[in-house]
PyMOL Python script that loads the backbone (N, CA, C, O; Angstrom):
from pymol import cmd

cmd.read_pdbstr("""\
ATOM      1  N   MET A   1     155.197  84.067 139.008  1.00  0.00           N
ATOM      2  CA  MET A   1     155.347  85.049 137.961  1.00  0.00           C
ATOM      3  C   MET A   1     156.283  84.562 136.860  1.00  0.00           C
ATOM      4  O   MET A   1     156.181  84.997 135.713  1.00  0.00           O
ATOM      5  N   GLU A   2     157.203  83.651 137.214  1.00  0.00           N
ATOM      6  CA  GLU A   2     158.123  83.135 136.208  1.00  0.00           C
ATOM      7  C   GLU A   2     157.388  82.345 135.133  1.00  0.00           C
ATOM      8  O   GLU A   2     157.785  82.353 133.967  1.00  0.00           O
ATOM      9  N   GLY A   3     156.318  81.665 135.529  1.00  0.00           N
ATOM     10  CA  GLY A   3     155.550  80.890 134.564  1.00  0.00           C
ATOM     11  C   GLY A   3     154.895  81.764 133.512  1.00  0.00           C
ATOM     12  O   GLY A   3     154.803  81.381 132.346  1.00  0.00           O
ATOM     13  N   VAL A   4     154.438  82.947 133.926  1.00  0.00           N
ATOM     14  CA  VAL A   4     153.793  83.878 132.993  1.00  0.00           C
ATOM     15  C   VAL A   4     154.807  84.395 131.976  1.00  0.00           C
ATOM     16  O   VAL A   4     154.538  84.422 130.775  1.00  0.00           O
ATOM     17  N   TRP A   5     155.975  84.805 132.470  1.00  0.00           N
ATOM     18  CA  TRP A   5     156.986  85.344 131.565  1.00  0.00           C
ATOM     19  C   TRP A   5     157.565  84.260 130.661  1.00  0.00           C
ATOM     20  O   TRP A   5     157.927  84.524 129.515  1.00  0.00           O
ATOM     21  N   GLY A   6     157.648  83.057 131.178  1.00  0.00           N
ATOM     22  CA  GLY A   6     158.079  81.949 130.331  1.00  0.00           C
ATOM     23  C   GLY A   6     157.095  81.693 129.207  1.00  0.00           C
ATOM     24  O   GLY A   6     157.486  81.416 128.074  1.00  0.00           O
ATOM     25  N   MET A   7     155.799  81.790 129.534  1.00  0.00           N
ATOM     26  CA  MET A   7     154.765  81.613 128.515  1.00  0.00           C
ATOM     27  C   MET A   7     154.812  82.743 127.483  1.00  0.00           C
ATOM     28  O   MET A   7     154.597  82.507 126.294  1.00  0.00           O
ATOM     29  N   VAL A   8     155.094  83.967 127.934  1.00  0.00           N
ATOM     30  CA  VAL A   8     155.210  85.098 127.008  1.00  0.00           C
ATOM     31  C   VAL A   8     156.351  84.863 126.027  1.00  0.00           C
ATOM     32  O   VAL A   8     156.207  85.126 124.833  1.00  0.00           O
ATOM     33  N   ALA A   9     157.486  84.369 126.524  1.00  0.00           N
ATOM     34  CA  ALA A   9     158.629  84.107 125.660  1.00  0.00           C
ATOM     35  C   ALA A   9     158.324  83.000 124.652  1.00  0.00           C
ATOM     36  O   ALA A   9     158.690  83.107 123.482  1.00  0.00           O
ATOM     37  N   VAL A  10     157.661  81.944 125.102  1.00  0.00           N
ATOM     38  CA  VAL A  10     157.342  80.827 124.210  1.00  0.00           C
ATOM     39  C   VAL A  10     156.301  81.239 123.172  1.00  0.00           C
ATOM     40  O   VAL A  10     156.414  80.869 122.003  1.00  0.00           O
ATOM     41  N   LEU A  11     155.286  82.002 123.588  1.00  0.00           N
ATOM     42  CA  LEU A  11     154.279  82.474 122.633  1.00  0.00           C
ATOM     43  C   LEU A  11     154.880  83.454 121.627  1.00  0.00           C
ATOM     44  O   LEU A  11     154.473  83.480 120.465  1.00  0.00           O
ATOM     45  N   GLY A  12     155.829  84.244 122.063  1.00  0.00           N
ATOM     46  CA  GLY A  12     156.530  85.140 121.138  1.00  0.00           C
ATOM     47  C   GLY A  12     157.314  84.370 120.100  1.00  0.00           C
ATOM     48  O   GLY A  12     157.335  84.741 118.927  1.00  0.00           O
ATOM     49  N   LEU A  13     157.963  83.296 120.531  1.00  0.00           N
ATOM     50  CA  LEU A  13     158.685  82.440 119.586  1.00  0.00           C
ATOM     51  C   LEU A  13     157.720  81.817 118.590  1.00  0.00           C
ATOM     52  O   LEU A  13     158.016  81.729 117.399  1.00  0.00           O
ATOM     53  N   GLY A  14     156.567  81.388 119.081  1.00  0.00           N
ATOM     54  CA  GLY A  14     155.557  80.806 118.194  1.00  0.00           C
ATOM     55  C   GLY A  14     155.021  81.814 117.187  1.00  0.00           C
ATOM     56  O   GLY A  14     154.834  81.487 116.015  1.00  0.00           O
ATOM     57  N   ALA A  15     154.776  83.035 117.643  1.00  0.00           N
ATOM     58  CA  ALA A  15     154.275  84.078 116.745  1.00  0.00           C
ATOM     59  C   ALA A  15     155.296  84.413 115.663  1.00  0.00           C
ATOM     60  O   ALA A  15     154.933  84.589 114.500  1.00  0.00           O
ATOM     61  N   ALA A  16     156.558  84.502 116.036  1.00  0.00           N
ATOM     62  CA  ALA A  16     157.601  84.785 115.047  1.00  0.00           C
ATOM     63  C   ALA A  16     157.729  83.636 114.047  1.00  0.00           C
ATOM     64  O   ALA A  16     157.941  83.870 112.857  1.00  0.00           O
ATOM     65  N   ALA A  17     157.602  82.404 114.522  1.00  0.00           N
ATOM     66  CA  ALA A  17     157.692  81.252 113.629  1.00  0.00           C
ATOM     67  C   ALA A  17     156.510  81.211 112.654  1.00  0.00           C
ATOM     68  O   ALA A  17     156.685  80.901 111.476  1.00  0.00           O
ATOM     69  N   VAL A  18     155.320  81.522 113.143  1.00  0.00           N
ATOM     70  CA  VAL A  18     154.139  81.558 112.268  1.00  0.00           C
ATOM     71  C   VAL A  18     154.297  82.652 111.217  1.00  0.00           C
ATOM     72  O   VAL A  18     153.963  82.445 110.050  1.00  0.00           O
ATOM     73  N   ALA A  19     154.803  83.811 111.623  1.00  0.00           N
ATOM     74  CA  ALA A  19     155.003  84.908 110.677  1.00  0.00           C
ATOM     75  C   ALA A  19     155.996  84.511 109.591  1.00  0.00           C
ATOM     76  O   ALA A  19     155.799  84.842 108.422  1.00  0.00           O
ATOM     77  N   GLN A  20     157.055  83.808 109.962  1.00  0.00           N
ATOM     78  CA  GLN A  20     158.031  83.393 108.960  1.00  0.00           C
ATOM     79  C   GLN A  20     157.464  82.330 108.033  1.00  0.00           C
ATOM     80  O   GLN A  20     157.783  82.317 106.844  1.00  0.00           O
ATOM     81  N   LEU A  21     156.640  81.449 108.547  1.00  0.00           N
ATOM     82  CA  LEU A  21     156.003  80.435 107.708  1.00  0.00           C
ATOM     83  C   LEU A  21     155.038  81.081 106.718  1.00  0.00           C
ATOM     84  O   LEU A  21     155.019  80.718 105.542  1.00  0.00           O
ATOM     85  N   VAL A  22     154.243  82.031 107.188  1.00  0.00           N
ATOM     86  CA  VAL A  22     153.315  82.738 106.306  1.00  0.00           C
ATOM     87  C   VAL A  22     154.091  83.530 105.254  1.00  0.00           C
ATOM     88  O   VAL A  22     153.706  83.548 104.085  1.00  0.00           O
ATOM     89  N   ALA A  23     155.174  84.181 105.659  1.00  0.00           N
ATOM     90  CA  ALA A  23     155.980  84.944 104.710  1.00  0.00           C
ATOM     91  C   ALA A  23     156.589  84.026 103.655  1.00  0.00           C
ATOM     92  O   ALA A  23     156.675  84.409 102.489  1.00  0.00           O
ATOM     93  N   ALA A  24     157.009  82.833 104.037  1.00  0.00           N
ATOM     94  CA  ALA A  24     157.561  81.884 103.058  1.00  0.00           C
ATOM     95  C   ALA A  24     156.488  81.465 102.059  1.00  0.00           C
ATOM     96  O   ALA A  24     156.757  81.389 100.860  1.00  0.00           O
ATOM     97  N   CYS A  25     155.294  81.197 102.530  1.00  0.00           N
ATOM     98  CA  CYS A  25     154.196  80.832 101.624  1.00  0.00           C
ATOM     99  C   CYS A  25     153.859  81.980 100.682  1.00  0.00           C
ATOM    100  O   CYS A  25     153.612  81.755  99.497  1.00  0.00           O
ATOM    101  N   LEU A  26     153.847  83.204 101.194  1.00  0.00           N
ATOM    102  CA  LEU A  26     153.575  84.362 100.347  1.00  0.00           C
ATOM    103  C   LEU A  26     154.678  84.568  99.318  1.00  0.00           C
ATOM    104  O   LEU A  26     154.409  84.953  98.180  1.00  0.00           O
ATOM    105  N   CYS A  27     155.902  84.316  99.714  1.00  0.00           N
ATOM    106  CA  CYS A  27     157.035  84.469  98.805  1.00  0.00           C
ATOM    107  C   CYS A  27     156.933  83.455  97.659  1.00  0.00           C
ATOM    108  O   CYS A  27     157.183  83.802  96.504  1.00  0.00           O
ATOM    109  N   PHE A  28     156.573  82.225  97.966  1.00  0.00           N
ATOM    110  CA  PHE A  28     156.401  81.221  96.927  1.00  0.00           C
ATOM    111  C   PHE A  28     155.196  81.532  96.048  1.00  0.00           C
ATOM    112  O   PHE A  28     155.189  81.175  94.870  1.00  0.00           O
ATOM    113  N   SER A  29     154.168  82.195  96.600  1.00  0.00           N
ATOM    114  CA  SER A  29     153.000  82.525  95.788  1.00  0.00           C
ATOM    115  C   SER A  29     153.304  83.632  94.783  1.00  0.00           C
ATOM    116  O   SER A  29     152.660  83.712  93.737  1.00  0.00           O
ATOM    117  N   LEU A  30     154.277  84.482  95.090  1.00  0.00           N
ATOM    118  CA  LEU A  30     154.657  85.537  94.152  1.00  0.00           C
ATOM    119  C   LEU A  30     155.443  84.976  92.982  1.00  0.00           C
ATOM    120  O   LEU A  30     155.118  85.244  91.825  1.00  0.00           O
ATOM    121  N   SER A  31     156.474  84.202  93.275  1.00  0.00           N
ATOM    122  CA  SER A  31     157.236  83.536  92.214  1.00  0.00           C
ATOM    123  C   SER A  31     158.106  82.447  92.842  1.00  0.00           C
ATOM    124  O   SER A  31     158.589  82.599  93.964  1.00  0.00           O
ATOM    125  N   PRO A  32     158.299  81.361  92.118  1.00  0.00           N
ATOM    126  CA  PRO A  32     159.149  80.287  92.649  1.00  0.00           C
ATOM    127  C   PRO A  32     160.598  80.728  92.870  1.00  0.00           C
ATOM    128  O   PRO A  32     161.267  80.239  93.781  1.00  0.00           O
ATOM    129  N   ALA A  33     161.080  81.650  92.036  1.00  0.00           N
ATOM    130  CA  ALA A  33     162.460  82.122  92.202  1.00  0.00           C
ATOM    131  C   ALA A  33     162.628  82.869  93.519  1.00  0.00           C
ATOM    132  O   ALA A  33     163.629  82.698  94.214  1.00  0.00           O
ATOM    133  N   LYS A  34     161.640  83.698  93.857  1.00  0.00           N
ATOM    134  CA  LYS A  34     161.690  84.417  95.134  1.00  0.00           C
ATOM    135  C   LYS A  34     161.559  83.444  96.293  1.00  0.00           C
ATOM    136  O   LYS A  34     162.187  83.629  97.335  1.00  0.00           O
ATOM    137  N   GLY A  35     160.755  82.419  96.118  1.00  0.00           N
ATOM    138  CA  GLY A  35     160.604  81.416  97.163  1.00  0.00           C
ATOM    139  C   GLY A  35     161.895  80.667  97.423  1.00  0.00           C
ATOM    140  O   GLY A  35     162.266  80.443  98.575  1.00  0.00           O
ATOM    141  N   LEU A  36     162.578  80.281  96.361  1.00  0.00           N
ATOM    142  CA  LEU A  36     163.860  79.587  96.528  1.00  0.00           C
ATOM    143  C   LEU A  36     164.923  80.518  97.109  1.00  0.00           C
ATOM    144  O   LEU A  36     165.744  80.098  97.925  1.00  0.00           O
ATOM    145  N   ALA A  37     164.904  81.781  96.685  1.00  0.00           N
ATOM    146  CA  ALA A  37     165.868  82.742  97.239  1.00  0.00           C
ATOM    147  C   ALA A  37     165.616  82.951  98.727  1.00  0.00           C
ATOM    148  O   ALA A  37     166.557  83.157  99.493  1.00  0.00           O
ATOM    149  N   SER A  38     164.354  82.900  99.138  1.00  0.00           N
ATOM    150  CA  SER A  38     164.053  83.092 100.561  1.00  0.00           C
ATOM    151  C   SER A  38     164.540  81.925 101.409  1.00  0.00           C
ATOM    152  O   SER A  38     164.783  82.086 102.605  1.00  0.00           O
ATOM    153  N   LEU A  39     164.683  80.755 100.800  1.00  0.00           N
ATOM    154  CA  LEU A  39     165.209  79.603 101.533  1.00  0.00           C
ATOM    155  C   LEU A  39     166.724  79.652 101.661  1.00  0.00           C
ATOM    156  O   LEU A  39     167.287  79.080 102.595  1.00  0.00           O
ATOM    157  N   VAL A  40     167.392  80.335 100.725  1.00  0.00           N
ATOM    158  CA  VAL A  40     168.855  80.331 100.692  1.00  0.00           C
ATOM    159  C   VAL A  40     169.444  81.578 101.351  1.00  0.00           C
ATOM    160  O   VAL A  40     170.423  81.483 102.092  1.00  0.00           O
ATOM    161  N   VAL A  41     168.863  82.730 101.090  1.00  0.00           N
ATOM    162  CA  VAL A  41     169.413  84.002 101.561  1.00  0.00           C
ATOM    163  C   VAL A  41     168.704  84.422 102.846  1.00  0.00           C
ATOM    164  O   VAL A  41     167.492  84.640 102.832  1.00  0.00           O
ATOM    165  N   PRO A  42     169.432  84.542 103.957  1.00  0.00           N
ATOM    166  CA  PRO A  42     168.795  84.964 105.202  1.00  0.00           C
ATOM    167  C   PRO A  42     168.253  86.397 105.097  1.00  0.00           C
ATOM    168  O   PRO A  42     168.939  87.294 104.608  1.00  0.00           O
ATOM    169  N   GLY A  43     167.046  86.593 105.551  1.00  0.00           N
ATOM    170  CA  GLY A  43     166.436  87.910 105.536  1.00  0.00           C
ATOM    171  C   GLY A  43     165.714  88.257 104.253  1.00  0.00           C
ATOM    172  O   GLY A  43     164.939  89.213 104.233  1.00  0.00           O
ATOM    173  N   TYR A  44     165.939  87.514 103.179  1.00  0.00           N
ATOM    174  CA  TYR A  44     165.265  87.809 101.913  1.00  0.00           C
ATOM    175  C   TYR A  44     163.773  87.547 102.006  1.00  0.00           C
ATOM    176  O   TYR A  44     162.982  88.092 101.235  1.00  0.00           O
ATOM    177  N   LEU A  45     163.406  86.721 102.942  1.00  0.00           N
ATOM    178  CA  LEU A  45     162.006  86.346 103.113  1.00  0.00           C
ATOM    179  C   LEU A  45     161.117  87.578 103.246  1.00  0.00           C
ATOM    180  O   LEU A  45     160.070  87.658 102.604  1.00  0.00           O
ATOM    181  N   PHE A  46     161.522  88.530 104.067  1.00  0.00           N
ATOM    182  CA  PHE A  46     160.699  89.701 104.306  1.00  0.00           C
ATOM    183  C   PHE A  46     160.897  90.774 103.246  1.00  0.00           C
ATOM    184  O   PHE A  46     160.038  91.642 103.089  1.00  0.00           O
ATOM    185  N   LEU A  47     161.994  90.739 102.523  1.00  0.00           N
ATOM    186  CA  LEU A  47     162.167  91.653 101.400  1.00  0.00           C
ATOM    187  C   LEU A  47     161.420  91.147 100.175  1.00  0.00           C
ATOM    188  O   LEU A  47     160.956  91.943  99.358  1.00  0.00           O
ATOM    189  N   GLY A  48     161.302  89.847 100.041  1.00  0.00           N
ATOM    190  CA  GLY A  48     160.647  89.262  98.882  1.00  0.00           C
ATOM    191  C   GLY A  48     159.152  89.487  98.847  1.00  0.00           C
ATOM    192  O   GLY A  48     158.558  89.496  97.769  1.00  0.00           O
ATOM    193  N   ILE A  49     158.526  89.671 100.004  1.00  0.00           N
ATOM    194  CA  ILE A  49     157.068  89.859 100.031  1.00  0.00           C
ATOM    195  C   ILE A  49     156.689  91.328 100.125  1.00  0.00           C
ATOM    196  O   ILE A  49     155.541  91.656 100.425  1.00  0.00           O
ATOM    197  N   ARG A  50     157.641  92.210  99.872  1.00  0.00           N
ATOM    198  CA  ARG A  50     157.401  93.646 100.033  1.00  0.00           C
ATOM    199  C   ARG A  50     156.230  94.146  99.184  1.00  0.00           C
ATOM    200  O   ARG A  50     155.501  95.037  99.620  1.00  0.00           O
ATOM    201  N   GLU A  51     156.031  93.592  97.976  1.00  0.00           N
ATOM    202  CA  GLU A  51     154.941  94.076  97.129  1.00  0.00           C
ATOM    203  C   GLU A  51     153.615  93.356  97.384  1.00  0.00           C
ATOM    204  O   GLU A  51     152.621  93.641  96.716  1.00  0.00           O
ATOM    205  N   HIS A  52     153.590  92.440  98.330  1.00  0.00           N
ATOM    206  CA  HIS A  52     152.357  91.714  98.651  1.00  0.00           C
ATOM    207  C   HIS A  52     151.482  92.546  99.588  1.00  0.00           C
ATOM    208  O   HIS A  52     151.984  93.349 100.374  1.00  0.00           O
ATOM    209  N   ALA A  53     150.177  92.343  99.493  1.00  0.00           N
ATOM    210  CA  ALA A  53     149.235  93.125 100.313  1.00  0.00           C
ATOM    211  C   ALA A  53     149.345  92.791 101.796  1.00  0.00           C
ATOM    212  O   ALA A  53     148.997  93.619 102.637  1.00  0.00           O
ATOM    213  N   TYR A  54     149.819  91.596 102.133  1.00  0.00           N
ATOM    214  CA  TYR A  54     149.902  91.176 103.531  1.00  0.00           C
ATOM    215  C   TYR A  54     151.256  91.474 104.159  1.00  0.00           C
ATOM    216  O   TYR A  54     151.588  90.911 105.202  1.00  0.00           O
ATOM    217  N   TYR A  55     152.035  92.342 103.547  1.00  0.00           N
ATOM    218  CA  TYR A  55     153.377  92.638 104.062  1.00  0.00           C
ATOM    219  C   TYR A  55     153.327  93.212 105.472  1.00  0.00           C
ATOM    220  O   TYR A  55     154.021  92.725 106.364  1.00  0.00           O
ATOM    221  N   ARG A  56     152.512  94.243 105.682  1.00  0.00           N
ATOM    222  CA  ARG A  56     152.469  94.898 106.992  1.00  0.00           C
ATOM    223  C   ARG A  56     151.954  93.978 108.102  1.00  0.00           C
ATOM    224  O   ARG A  56     152.557  93.956 109.175  1.00  0.00           O
ATOM    225  N   PRO A  57     150.870  93.217 107.901  1.00  0.00           N
ATOM    226  CA  PRO A  57     150.441  92.323 108.984  1.00  0.00           C
ATOM    227  C   PRO A  57     151.477  91.247 109.328  1.00  0.00           C
ATOM    228  O   PRO A  57     151.649  90.903 110.497  1.00  0.00           O
ATOM    229  N   VAL A  58     152.159  90.721 108.323  1.00  0.00           N
ATOM    230  CA  VAL A  58     153.163  89.682 108.586  1.00  0.00           C
ATOM    231  C   VAL A  58     154.344  90.266 109.345  1.00  0.00           C
ATOM    232  O   VAL A  58     154.813  89.678 110.320  1.00  0.00           O
ATOM    233  N   ILE A  59     154.822  91.417 108.901  1.00  0.00           N
ATOM    234  CA  ILE A  59     155.942  92.067 109.603  1.00  0.00           C
ATOM    235  C   ILE A  59     155.519  92.472 111.013  1.00  0.00           C
ATOM    236  O   ILE A  59     156.307  92.360 111.952  1.00  0.00           O
ATOM    237  N   GLY A  60     154.287  92.940 111.165  1.00  0.00           N
ATOM    238  CA  GLY A  60     153.787  93.308 112.491  1.00  0.00           C
ATOM    239  C   GLY A  60     153.752  92.119 113.436  1.00  0.00           C
ATOM    240  O   GLY A  60     154.172  92.224 114.588  1.00  0.00           O
ATOM    241  N   LEU A  61     153.250  90.985 112.952  1.00  0.00           N
ATOM    242  CA  LEU A  61     153.221  89.775 113.783  1.00  0.00           C
ATOM    243  C   LEU A  61     154.636  89.335 114.148  1.00  0.00           C
ATOM    244  O   LEU A  61     154.883  88.919 115.280  1.00  0.00           O
ATOM    245  N   TRP A  62     155.557  89.422 113.205  1.00  0.00           N
ATOM    246  CA  TRP A  62     156.942  89.028 113.457  1.00  0.00           C
ATOM    247  C   TRP A  62     157.578  89.937 114.513  1.00  0.00           C
ATOM    248  O   TRP A  62     158.282  89.460 115.403  1.00  0.00           O
ATOM    249  N   LEU A  63     157.331  91.236 114.412  1.00  0.00           N
ATOM    250  CA  LEU A  63     157.894  92.171 115.393  1.00  0.00           C
ATOM    251  C   LEU A  63     157.268  91.989 116.776  1.00  0.00           C
ATOM    252  O   LEU A  63     157.959  92.107 117.788  1.00  0.00           O
ATOM    253  N   ILE A  64     155.971  91.703 116.825  1.00  0.00           N
ATOM    254  CA  ILE A  64     155.321  91.429 118.102  1.00  0.00           C
ATOM    255  C   ILE A  64     155.914  90.176 118.732  1.00  0.00           C
ATOM    256  O   ILE A  64     156.149  90.133 119.940  1.00  0.00           O
ATOM    257  N   GLY A  65     156.155  89.160 117.913  1.00  0.00           N
ATOM    258  CA  GLY A  65     156.775  87.937 118.422  1.00  0.00           C
ATOM    259  C   GLY A  65     158.168  88.180 118.963  1.00  0.00           C
ATOM    260  O   GLY A  65     158.520  87.677 120.030  1.00  0.00           O
ATOM    261  N   LEU A  66     158.966  88.949 118.233  1.00  0.00           N
ATOM    262  CA  LEU A  66     160.320  89.259 118.713  1.00  0.00           C
ATOM    263  C   LEU A  66     160.284  90.082 119.997  1.00  0.00           C
ATOM    264  O   LEU A  66     161.093  89.871 120.901  1.00  0.00           O
ATOM    265  N   SER A  67     159.342  91.018 120.069  1.00  0.00           N
ATOM    266  CA  SER A  67     159.222  91.834 121.288  1.00  0.00           C
ATOM    267  C   SER A  67     158.806  90.994 122.487  1.00  0.00           C
ATOM    268  O   SER A  67     159.312  91.188 123.593  1.00  0.00           O
ATOM    269  N   ALA A  68     157.887  90.062 122.269  1.00  0.00           N
ATOM    270  CA  ALA A  68     157.460  89.193 123.364  1.00  0.00           C
ATOM    271  C   ALA A  68     158.585  88.274 123.819  1.00  0.00           C
ATOM    272  O   ALA A  68     158.761  88.046 125.016  1.00  0.00           O
ATOM    273  N   MET A  69     159.353  87.741 122.857  1.00  0.00           N
ATOM    274  CA  MET A  69     160.503  86.903 123.241  1.00  0.00           C
ATOM    275  C   MET A  69     161.515  87.707 124.039  1.00  0.00           C
ATOM    276  O   MET A  69     162.057  87.218 125.030  1.00  0.00           O
ATOM    277  N   THR A  70     161.772  88.930 123.615  1.00  0.00           N
ATOM    278  CA  THR A  70     162.745  89.779 124.308  1.00  0.00           C
ATOM    279  C   THR A  70     162.259  90.133 125.708  1.00  0.00           C
ATOM    280  O   THR A  70     163.020  90.048 126.672  1.00  0.00           O
ATOM    281  N   ALA A  71     160.995  90.528 125.821  1.00  0.00           N
ATOM    282  CA  ALA A  71     160.452  90.898 127.128  1.00  0.00           C
ATOM    283  C   ALA A  71     160.440  89.693 128.081  1.00  0.00           C
ATOM    284  O   ALA A  71     160.794  89.824 129.253  1.00  0.00           O
ATOM    285  N   GLY A  72     160.040  88.543 127.585  1.00  0.00           N
ATOM    286  CA  GLY A  72     160.023  87.345 128.416  1.00  0.00           C
ATOM    287  C   GLY A  72     161.402  86.924 128.868  1.00  0.00           C
ATOM    288  O   GLY A  72     161.592  86.514 130.013  1.00  0.00           O
ATOM    289  N   THR A  73     162.365  87.025 127.967  1.00  0.00           N
ATOM    290  CA  THR A  73     163.738  86.636 128.316  1.00  0.00           C
ATOM    291  C   THR A  73     164.341  87.597 129.336  1.00  0.00           C
ATOM    292  O   THR A  73     165.013  87.171 130.275  1.00  0.00           O
ATOM    293  N   ILE A  74     164.100  88.893 129.149  1.00  0.00           N
ATOM    294  CA  ILE A  74     164.631  89.883 130.090  1.00  0.00           C
ATOM    295  C   ILE A  74     163.980  89.716 131.460  1.00  0.00           C
ATOM    296  O   ILE A  74     164.657  89.815 132.484  1.00  0.00           O
ATOM    297  N   ALA A  75     162.684  89.466 131.485  1.00  0.00           N
ATOM    298  CA  ALA A  75     161.988  89.314 132.751  1.00  0.00           C
ATOM    299  C   ALA A  75     162.416  88.053 133.493  1.00  0.00           C
ATOM    300  O   ALA A  75     162.407  88.025 134.723  1.00  0.00           O
ATOM    301  N   LEU A  76     162.788  87.019 132.760  1.00  0.00           N
ATOM    302  CA  LEU A  76     163.213  85.777 133.401  1.00  0.00           C
ATOM    303  C   LEU A  76     164.656  85.819 133.905  1.00  0.00           C
ATOM    304  O   LEU A  76     165.043  85.016 134.754  1.00  0.00           O
ATOM    305  N   SER A  77     165.436  86.741 133.389  1.00  0.00           N
ATOM    306  CA  SER A  77     166.846  86.756 133.805  1.00  0.00           C
ATOM    307  C   SER A  77     167.075  87.511 135.087  1.00  0.00           C
ATOM    308  O   SER A  77     168.210  87.605 135.554  1.00  0.00           O
TER     309      SER A  77
END
""", "prot")
cmd.dss("prot")
cmd.show_as("cartoon", "prot")
cmd.util.cbc("prot")
cmd.orient("prot")
């Protein structure tokens, strides 16, 4: 059972990383200034894409990834 929960934690980390990569690309597509700000200011990445149409799916994927990492870590401890 530890292998399953370990995989859940790793897949959650991957999902969160993909969501952040997509959010960075969307931020740069809106404006270069927002893209550069997202690289410097922590958390600006998800505030910068607020007016983009893909805001909810990206945030949803990021939250699912964080939830999976949390559940996997708690189950393994």
